[in-house]
C-alpha positions in Angstrom: 82.8 82.7 30.7 79.9 80.8 31.1 78.3 80.2 27.4 74.9 79.1 27.2 73.5 76.3 24.6 72.2 79.0 22.3 75.4 80.8 21.5 76.9 77.4 21.0 74.1 76.5 18.0 73.5 79.9 16.9 77.2 81.5 16.9 76.7 81.3 12.9 73.7 83.7 13.5 75.5 86.2 16.3 77.5 88.4 13.6 74.7 88.5 11.3 72.4 90.1 14.1 75.6 92.6 15.4 76.0 93.8 11.8 72.5 94.4 11.4 72.1 96.2 14.6 74.6 98.2 13.8 73.4 99.1 10.5 70.2 100.2 11.9 72.2 102.4 14.3 73.6 104.2 10.9 69.8 104.7 9.4 68.2 105.4 12.4 67.1 109.4 13.4 68.3 109.8 16.8 65.8 112.6 17.8 63.1 110.3 17.6 62.0 109.7 21.1 60.9 106.2 21.4 63.1 104.1 19.0 61.4 100.6 18.1 64.1 98.2 19.1 61.8 95.3 20.4 61.7 93.4 17.3 65.6 92.5 17.3 66.3 89.4 19.0 69.7 90.5 20.0 68.2 92.4 22.9 67.4 90.6 26.1 66.1 93.8 27.4 64.4 96.3 25.5 63.5 98.8 27.9 66.8 99.4 29.3 69.4 97.9 26.4 68.6 101.1 24.4 67.5 104.8 25.5 67.3 108.0 24.5 66.6 111.1 26.3 66.5 114.8 25.1 68.1 117.4 26.8 67.0 120.8 25.6 69.8 121.9 23.8 72.4 119.8 25.0 74.4 116.9 23.5 72.7 113.7 23.5 73.9 110.6 24.8 72.8 107.1 23.9 74.2 103.7 25.8 74.0 101.0 23.4 74.3 97.5 25.5 74.9 94.1 23.5 73.9 91.3 25.3 75.5 88.1 24.1 73.7 85.3 24.9 75.3 83.1 27.7 78.0 85.7 28.4 78.2 87.1 32.2 79.9 90.3 31.3 77.7 93.1 29.1 79.7 94.8 25.8 79.2 98.3 26.6 79.7 100.7 24.2 79.0 104.8 24.8 77.7 106.2 21.3 78.3 109.8 21.4 75.4 110.8 18.9 74.5 114.3 16.9 73.4 117.2 18.8 69.6 117.0 18.2 69.7 120.4 16.1 71.2 118.2 13.4 67.8 117.0 13.1 69.4 112.9 13.1 71.7 113.3 10.0 74.6 110.7 9.9 77.1 113.2 8.9 79.9 113.1 12.4 78.1 110.4 13.8 78.5 107.2 11.4 82.2 107.0 11.6 81.8 106.1 15.1 79.6 103.7 15.0 81.3 102.0 12.4 84.6 102.3 14.2 82.6 100.2 16.9 81.9 97.2 14.7 84.9 95.6 14.5 86.0 95.9 17.9 82.2 94.4 18.6 82.9 91.7 16.4 86.4 90.7 17.7 85.0 91.1 21.5 82.1 88.2 20.6 84.7 86.2 19.1 87.2 86.3 21.5 84.0 85.5 24.1 82.9 82.4 21.8 86.4 80.8 21.9 86.5 80.7 25.3 83.0 79.9 26.1 82.1 76.7 23.8 81.0 73.5 26.0 83.0 70.7 24.7 80.9 68.3 22.8 80.8 64.1 23.4 79.7 61.6 20.4 78.7 58.4 21.1 78.4 56.1 18.3 75.9 53.6 17.3 75.5 49.8 16.8 78.8 48.5 14.2 80.0 52.1 13.8 83.8 53.5 15.3 85.1 56.9 16.0 86.3 57.1 12.5 83.0 57.0 11.1 82.0 60.7 12.6 84.8 63.1 10.9 82.6 64.7 8.9 80.1 65.8 11.7 83.7 66.7 13.8 84.6 69.1 11.0 81.1 70.5 10.7 81.2 71.2 14.1 85.1 72.9 14.0 84.2 74.7 11.0 81.1 76.8 12.3 82.3 76.8 15.9 86.4 77.0 16.0 87.8 76.0 18.8 85.6 73.4 20.2 86.5 70.6 22.1 85.1 67.5 20.0 86.0 63.6 21.6 84.2 60.6 19.6 84.1 58.3 22.1 86.2 55.5 20.7 85.0 52.1 22.8 82.7 49.0 21.6 83.3 49.7 17.9 81.9 47.6 15.3 81.2 43.7 16.1 82.0 45.1 20.3 79.2 47.3 19.7 76.8 43.8 19.7 77.7 43.3 23.8 74.9 44.0 26.3 73.7 47.6 26.8 74.6 47.8 30.6 78.0 46.7 29.9 78.3 49.6 27.3 76.8 51.8 29.3 79.5 51.1 32.1 82.5 51.7 29.8 81.3 55.0 27.8 80.9 56.2 31.7 84.3 55.9 32.7 85.3 57.1 29.5 83.0 60.4 29.8 83.5 61.3 33.3 87.2 62.5 33.0 86.1 64.9 30.4 82.6 66.2 32.4 84.9 67.1 35.6 87.1 69.4 33.1 84.1 70.8 32.0 83.2 73.4 34.5 80.2 74.7 32.4 79.4 71.1 31.5 79.4 69.3 27.8 77.3 69.0 25.1 75.7 64.9 24.0 75.4 63.9 20.6 74.3 60.1 20.6 73.8 58.3 17.4 71.7 55.3 16.9 71.8 52.6 19.5 74.5 55.4 21.4 71.3 57.4 22.0 70.1 54.6 24.5 73.5 54.6 25.8 73.4 58.1 26.6 70.2 57.6 28.4 71.4 54.7 30.5 74.4 57.3 31.5 72.3 59.9 32.1 70.0 58.3 34.3 72.4 56.5 36.7 75.0 59.3 36.7 74.2 61.4 39.7 76.5 64.5 39.0 76.9 64.4 35.1 76.7 67.7 34.0 75.4 67.4 30.4 73.8 70.5 29.2 71.8 69.1 26.4 71.3 65.8 25.3 70.7 65.3 21.0 69.2 61.9 20.3 70.3 61.5 16.4 68.1 58.5 15.1 67.8 56.6 18.2 65.6 53.9 18.8 64.3 55.6 22.0 60.6 53.6 22.7 62.6 50.3 21.2 63.0 48.6 17.8 60.6 46.0 16.0 61.4 46.2 12.2 62.9 43.6 9.4 66.1 45.7 8.6 69.6 44.6 6.8 71.0 44.9 10.4 68.3 42.8 11.7 68.7 39.8 8.8 72.7 40.2 9.2 72.7 39.6 12.8 69.9 37.1 13.3 69.6 35.8 9.7 67.1 32.9 10.8 65.0 35.0 12.4 62.1 37.7 11.4 60.9 40.5 13.2 57.7 38.3 14.2 59.6 35.3 15.9 62.6 37.3 17.2 61.2 37.5 20.6 61.7 33.7 21.4 65.5 34.5 21.1 65.2 38.2 22.3 63.3 37.0 25.5 65.8 34.6 27.0 69.1 34.9 28.9 70.9 34.1 26.1 69.2 37.0 23.9 69.7 39.8 26.6 73.3 39.0 26.1 72.9 40.8 22.8 72.9 44.8 22.7 69.7 44.8 19.9 67.9 42.2 22.2 67.8 44.4 25.1 65.7 47.4 23.3 63.8 44.8 21.2 59.9 46.0 21.7 57.5 43.7 20.1 54.5 45.3 20.4 52.1 41.9 20.1 54.2 40.4 22.8 54.3 43.2 25.7 54.4 41.0 28.6 57.5 38.9 27.5 59.4 42.8 26.7 58.3 44.1 30.1 59.1 41.1 32.4 62.0 39.9 30.0 64.1 43.1 28.9 66.7 44.0 31.0 67.5 47.5 29.8 65.0 49.6 27.7 62.0 48.4 30.1 64.1 49.5 33.0 64.8 53.0 31.7 61.4 53.2 30.9 60.1 52.2 34.1 57.9 49.8 32.2 58.7 47.1 34.7 59.2 47.5 38.7 62.7 49.5 39.5 63.2 50.6 42.9 65.8 53.0 41.2 63.1 54.9 39.0 62.9 58.1 41.2 66.9 58.7 41.2 67.3 57.8 37.6 64.4 60.3 37.1 66.3 63.4 39.0 69.3 62.2 37.4 67.7 62.2 33.8 66.1 65.8 34.5 69.4 67.5 35.2 70.0 68.1 31.5 69.0 71.4 29.9 67.5 70.2 26.6 66.3 67.2 25.1 66.6 66.9 21.0 65.0 64.2 19.7 66.0 64.0 15.5 64.7 61.6 13.0 63.1 60.6 9.6 60.6 59.3 8.0 63.0 58.0 5.3 65.6 56.1 8.0 64.7 53.1 6.9 66.6 51.1 10.1 65.0 52.4 13.0 61.5 50.8 13.0 58.6 53.0 13.2 60.8 55.9 12.6 59.1 57.9 15.1 60.8 55.4 17.9 63.8 58.4 17.3 60.9 60.7 19.1 59.8 58.0 21.4 56.6 57.1 19.3 55.8 53.5 18.9 53.5 50.8 17.6 50.6 49.6 19.4 49.4 46.1 19.2 48.0 46.8 15.8 51.0 47.9 15.0 49.7 51.6 14.7 52.0 54.1 15.4 51.1 56.2 18.9 52.9 59.8 18.8 54.9 60.4 22.1 52.2 62.5 23.8 50.1 59.5 23.6 52.5 57.2 25.2 52.5 55.7 28.7 56.1 57.2 29.5 55.1 60.5 28.8 51.5 60.5 30.3 52.6 58.9 33.6 55.9 61.0 33.4 57.9 57.9 34.6 61.6 59.5 33.6 60.8 62.9 33.0 59.3 63.3 29.7 56.5 65.5 30.2 58.3 67.3 32.8 60.9 68.5 29.9 58.1 69.5 27.8 56.5 71.6 30.4 59.8 73.3 31.1 60.1 73.6 27.4 63.0 71.7 26.9 62.0 68.8 24.8 62.5 69.4 20.9 61.2 67.1 18.2 62.9 67.6 14.9 61.7 65.5 11.7 64.1 65.0 8.8 63.0 63.9 5.5 65.5 62.2 2.7 67.9 61.3 5.4 68.6 57.1 5.5 69.9 55.6 8.5 73.6 56.1 7.8 74.0 59.3 6.8 72.8 61.2 9.7 76.3 62.2 11.3 77.6 63.0 7.8 74.8 65.0 5.8 75.2 68.6 6.2 71.6 69.5 6.2 70.9 67.6 9.6 73.8 69.5 11.0 72.5 72.6 10.1 69.0 71.3 11.7 71.5 70.9 14.7 72.6 74.1 14.6 68.8 75.3 14.4 66.7 73.2 16.7 66.0 76.3 19.5 63.9 77.7 17.0 61.8 74.9 16.6 58.6 74.8 18.7 58.6 72.9 22.0 56.4 70.0 22.5 53.1 71.4 24.5 51.3 69.6 26.8 48.9 67.1 25.2 45.8 68.7 23.8 42.5 67.2 24.5 41.7 64.9 21.6 38.3 65.9 19.8 36.8 63.9 16.7 36.8 66.3 14.0 38.2 69.0 16.5 34.7 69.1 18.5 33.4 66.2 20.1 35.1 64.8 23.2 35.3 61.2 24.0 36.0 61.8 27.8 32.4 62.1 28.8 31.1 59.3 26.6 29.5 56.5 28.8 29.1 52.6 27.8 25.8 51.9 29.8 25.7 48.2 29.1 28.6 46.7 30.6 28.9 43.7 28.6 29.5 46.0 25.3 32.6 48.2 27.2 35.6 46.5 25.8 33.7 46.0 22.3 33.3 49.5 21.6 36.2 51.4 21.4 35.5 55.1 22.0 37.7 56.3 25.1 41.3 57.0 26.2 43.4 55.5 23.7 41.0 55.2 20.9 40.0 58.7 20.6 41.1 60.1 17.2 40.8 63.3 15.6 39.8 61.6 12.1 38.2 58.5 11.7 41.3 57.3 9.9 43.7 55.5 11.9 45.4 53.0 9.2 45.5 50.3 11.8 45.7 46.8 10.5 42.4 45.3 12.1 42.1 42.5 10.0 45.6 41.0 10.6 44.0 39.3 13.4 41.0 37.5 14.7 38.8 39.7 17.0 41.3 42.6 16.5 38.8 44.5 14.8 37.1 45.2 18.5 40.0 47.8 18.9 39.0 49.8 16.2 37.7 53.1 16.8 33.8 52.6 16.5 33.6 56.3 14.2 36.0 54.3 11.9 33.9 51.3 11.8 31.1 53.2 11.3 32.8 55.0 8.5 34.4 51.6 6.7 30.7 50.1 7.0 29.2 53.2 5.2 31.3 53.1 2.1 31.5 49.1 1.8 28.8 48.9 -0.8 28.8 49.3 -4.7 29.9 52.6 -6.2 30.8 54.0 -2.7 33.0 51.1 -1.9 36.5 52.3 -1.1 35.5 55.8 -1.1 37.0 56.6 2.5 37.3 60.6 2.1 34.0 61.2 0.8 32.3 59.1 3.6 34.4 60.6 5.9 32.9 64.1 5.1 28.9 62.1 5.5 29.8 61.3 9.0 31.2 64.2 10.0 28.1 66.4 8.3 25.8 63.8 9.9 27.2 64.3 13.2 26.7 67.9 12.5 23.4 67.3 12.4 22.9 64.9 15.6 24.3 67.9 17.5 21.9 70.7 16.2 18.7 68.3 16.3 19.5 67.1 19.9 22.4 69.2 21.4 23.7 66.0 22.4 27.5 64.7 21.9 26.9 62.8 18.5 29.9 60.0 20.3 27.1 59.5 22.9 23.8 59.0 20.3 25.7 57.0 18.5 27.2 54.5 21.3 23.4 54.6 22.3 22.2 53.4 18.8 24.7 50.7 18.6 23.8 49.2 21.9 20.0 49.7 21.3 20.4 47.9 17.4 22.5 44.9 18.0 20.7 41.7 18.8 20.8 39.8 22.1 19.5 36.4 20.8 19.0 35.0 17.2 18.9 31.8 15.6 20.4 29.5 13.9 19.9 26.1 11.7 19.9 22.8 13.7 20.5 19.8 11.9 20.7 18.4 8.3 19.0 17.1 5.0 15.1 16.6 5.9 15.7 17.3 9.2 16.6 21.0 10.0 15.0 22.8 12.4 15.9 26.6 14.4 17.2 27.2 17.3 17.3 30.1 19.7 21.3 31.1 20.3 22.8 34.2 22.2 24.7 36.4 20.4 28.4 37.3 21.5 28.8 40.9 22.3 31.4 41.7 19.3 29.0 40.0 16.7 26.1 42.7 18.6 28.2 45.3 17.5 29.2 44.1 14.6 25.7 43.5 13.4 24.2 47.0 14.9 26.5 48.6 12.6 25.7 46.9 9.8 22.2 47.5 10.3 22.5 51.2 10.9 24.1 51.5 8.1 22.1 49.7 5.6 19.0 51.4 7.5 20.7 54.7 5.9 21.6 53.5 3.0 18.1 52.3 2.1 16.1 55.7 3.4 18.8 57.8 0.8 17.7 55.8 -1.9 15.6 57.9 -4.4 14.9 60.1 -1.7 15.5 63.8 -1.5 17.0 63.6 1.5 20.7 63.5 1.5 22.9 60.4 3.0 24.0 62.7 5.6 20.5 63.2 7.0 19.5 60.1 7.0 22.9 58.4 8.9 21.6 61.2 11.4 17.8 60.4 11.1 19.1 56.6 11.9 21.1 57.2 14.7 18.9 59.4 16.4 16.0 57.0 16.3 18.0 53.7 17.1 19.4 55.5 20.0 15.8 56.7 21.4 15.0 52.9 21.2 12.4 54.1 18.2 10.3 51.8 15.9 11.3 54.0 13.1 14.6 52.9 13.0 15.6 50.4 10.4 18.1 48.6 13.1 15.6 48.6 15.2 12.7 46.8 13.4 15.2 44.5 12.2 16.6 43.7 15.5 13.3 43.3 16.8 12.6 40.7 14.1 15.4 38.7 14.7 15.0 38.5 18.4 10.6 37.4 18.0 11.7 34.5 15.9 14.8 33.4 18.2 12.3 33.5 21.6 9.8 31.5 19.1 12.6 28.7 18.8 13.9 28.7 22.2 
């Protein structure tokens, strides 16, 4: 019999559902013309599974159809009910239904024993097959009779061998198991083994893997100082490991095959012999065929957690990863998802991409933690990854229609595409590298500048509320997108020319100089915030109203704006010193 994954992972709930159904049958009023059965998940077709008919004074007969998920045959039981004149009393009818409970449970148990798909487990870095005894025991206790195979290859230090070599070795060991499983198999792949399994699924055209469960695996790559890294490369830290990993020698070590340094993306794309090819980040003539092979799976389950301690960032287990600011970009914003290069977006559209996050589990305990195993058995109730929603600031204002009309500032006003945020609080490390502040979302830069003064210094949440209120006022007064008003205000408020002191001692003079684009944006933000702050001082107007007024006036180029007046003054002084 063909068994679906729902039966494999939900067998522990099946008996409960059946018992609940039978108990309800015992309590039911069988004279009711339309019993409500739509709420019970065991019924696959509420319109036909239970029906009732009234035949006058004749005996009333009902058909109770139980459909075990994935079993082709339905278990049919004719339940002869009481005569309608009995008015639904249980006497004489309850024993008949109760007598069916045990045959029903027995039939389901027999069907399940025949139908469990084999489970194949692939271990991770420095692991061996013996480390998965607990996971095997959990599966056999919950689903007796399941054939569980932990592939005993590349264990301990041998797991450092190149990834493609491991893929070929595991593939040769797994393929015979697949051939003997007419209904397919399930993959549970842990840590580095998750990447090995991806290689197998991509390159094996006739695999029959039903569901691929990736258990805390660095699917988007690894970038972090961990005990494993210090053990393998004691002389390196994460910031300089690329010197070794992105060489021919480094690519002979498994961890270097998926080392993803966000600060050296070009080197990663051009040097990685494994992950960059799997993700089609580098030109790959087999990418179309690999995508087709990968999409043969029915479900992809990605499990990870914030307390992992080894996979860095932990979101890599769910295809999230760092940008060049070391800010985590979630799966829905990743290029591999948006371009659907190997099928992630297709799986999400089918409802077959499941993300499970389990806190409180360290990396070495994922395969021996019973809570994690129960997560495995309940993943089908988790919401699937939906299509990426449009990101709107504060849930209201889109960045798609924002135009930066000054071409010289387009690279320095971060407002569109990957810089779009729901809140101006990304937590990025924009001060860690020179000029990186240009990549900070422009609304967040405005917010940070607003809170950098006196008693309000560091009050980020209060400042976010002020900016949100100011944007709502702008929208009400102008009817425009406040983001567009802000961009226009910055363009108009940034001085294009300034003056500087030349010489020393008694020979000092001022000389006009051009202002760089980044400094123009910096000065504009500072002038706008200073003008709003001074306008709100000892004023009945709130700071949010003053911010709104300043931005609206600056966007129009009005002399009522403090920023516009100061900009004109700076340019006038510079003009006289050309």
